[in-house]
C-alpha angles and dihedrals in degrees: 000000000000119000121233107240098179113130119219116207123218114248095201094112092048092048090052092048091053091045093050094046094049091044093052092049091048092047090051089052092049095048093048089049092052099041098035097193111227095231090057095044096045095046115087124201119181095344094311137090116262090236090061091051089053091052091050093048093048091048092051089048090052091047090050093048092046089053090046095049107032098037089047093234094156090073097049130089120279093248094053092046091052094045093052103035100036093045090055093046091049092050092048091050091047091050090050091050093050094047093048094046095047093041091052091048093050090047092051092048092053093040091052090056096244089125132017128243093238101130 
């Protein structure tokens, strides 16, 4: 019987790295949500506060990194990585665009007095 001589590395350091990175990003989001700096709240970019854009970008980054780390995408071929990760990023960005466009339209309709805010 042949002996299996493959050596399995411990992923403890990698797990801690992923945990620390995701924790830092989450802590930054929470601190920004609590403090709400005036320059981020008062600044508008494409009909939305800059603080909201920062939240969206950090959330997309976390989703990307979770896919990269927990679905083991770093060890896959470039084509598979792109097809999985970039498709998800595109769909998330598309969903955000649709929500912001429709939300702004509904807000303008109610603001213009065409409908009342009675719901």
